[in-house]
C-alpha angles and dihedrals in degrees: 000000000000091000096044121093133179123209116194111206124037094210126119098298097034096050094044090050093044092050094052098044092049086059090054094063096266118135100230124196106198109202123202135149092217104095094187089055092048091049089053091051091046089056087060097256139104120242089220131048117261126150113250100004101103095064091050093049091048092048093048093048093046092051092049091240099109108063116180109201144154092216116102096186101061097049103034094046092055097043130094089193129038121190120201111210100160124144122274104193121181123253121234088265093055096254119126119265103225095179094113093043093057096039091052091049092047094051093046093048090070090062108027112121119231112265092025125131124239109202122196111209096160114100107254136169117269110272098036094107091058090055096046090050090053091053089051089051092050089052090051091242112149104207134133118244121215128179110217108173117200123234101187120131122222108253092028100044097126096045091044091053094045094048100031122173094209142003114208122201123173127187147108095247107080095191090055093049090052092049090057089047089054089060092057092046087055087053091053089050089055096041099107094047091049095045089052090051094051096038090225117159115255112235115257091229117039113192119187113260118240123236107214123188116195141158116285094253094048091053091051091052099044097069097050092041091054093050092044091053092050090048089052090053093053092048092046090054089050093050089054088045092059090052090046090058090055098048103034098251122140111238093206091055091047095049094041087060096039090049091057087073102097091213088063111027129200102257117111094007091114116128118215143099093336135243129307138156135098099300118040098047093041094045092048092050091046094050093048089052090050092050091051091049092053095040095250119142111251095183095122093052095046088051090054090048090053094050091048093050090052098057104081089049091045091054092048092051089054088054092048091050089053098043104028117214108020094203108129094359116139111232129175123207111200115196124037100172110096087238137359121276099038139075091221111123097173111143090350115185089207090057089049092053093047089054095046090050091048090051088055086056097251118150099248126200122179139193138183129169094225113359105060092102097050093044096049095086093054095049122092113260095251095053108107116223110212125205097217139026098249093054090054096051098039108126092353118161088200135016121202116200103203105164131049097235109153088233091059104039091044098045121132104260093196090056088048089056089053092052099041133068120274118271099030133180122221109210108198103200093174099039092238096134134054132233087238090059092049096047090050091057092046096255128134108234131222119176132166111264089349129125 
């Protein structure tokens, strides 16, 4: 039982965690209600794109240590530790939808063994753990509850978990907290073996990860606070980028110098089309809702949200200023994933820009190396999804680079000129090119906060 773990929720966090732990010698029951998803995992593959995850799933399935199932009873009743990794989507008002969190806990409560540990990895509002613990008590289930928020990033989930910077565990039962820490120490011991299997690059600098024990409420607040602060940095950079556009400054030069201040740091001060995905927007909304609930002022967070929401339209307006009426203009949007390295197109700023351009009656073609399928349902019907880069840019009057895929930011601009219309505008939504590069290739350049 000590080497048996159940993970509820085979989504991004759950599957990544299950794949890793099954390669540390743990028998992992991975529970999900989506049979199609379970069938894909049982075949040894992930249903989403993530570097390094497929070899881990295949190895876990082959060894009989990774067991995808829809049955709570078999896994939970055999496990000393149960991780809840279910989805927590936001409601229309921005609050967190905890339906899956409580339904998973209620179902698991029927089978949890006395003395076991229930671990919440899902991002939940502060106070959720107390409510779940009360439900366990009402059901007569004597288990310890631990909050263990995840900090993995989509696109680098496996390496982030292998070479973590901190593990947070919050709860009142010290023994339960240490039991969860033990699992991560096992992961550290298996790090080299797993890295070899995935063929992921070992970081040049490996700093020891910290194990931080906190109260339950602090652990719940740490994750959303970290994401909110990073979102604030992005929106701050974009606010200064808008000023840079007006006064002729270069936002990259500004933030490179500002980031040299050790009190500030350079990370996440990149101006561009703003943040998207399943974490930052949702965590910002959830934290704002929690602040309203507890009579705290969320003004700084709502301002950051407003700046972020404005960026796709701001960039399209720059295109319209350069081109005039967009009716009938052929425009390519390259990059539909919310970031490079993932197939996740939730709240994609690239998708938003494609839709805004389409509403302006431009002829819009889009391309993404991995996210086209996931993005398709969010695109307007007349947006054409292309299967390769050159089909998207063929005859284009403007090309927007909206995601930092290597294929896109390293593309041959001279080849782009041959494929596109003449003249053609390169719209650098991530500020990864320079006006000099564009001019050398014969392209007009538009950046965000760039001369």
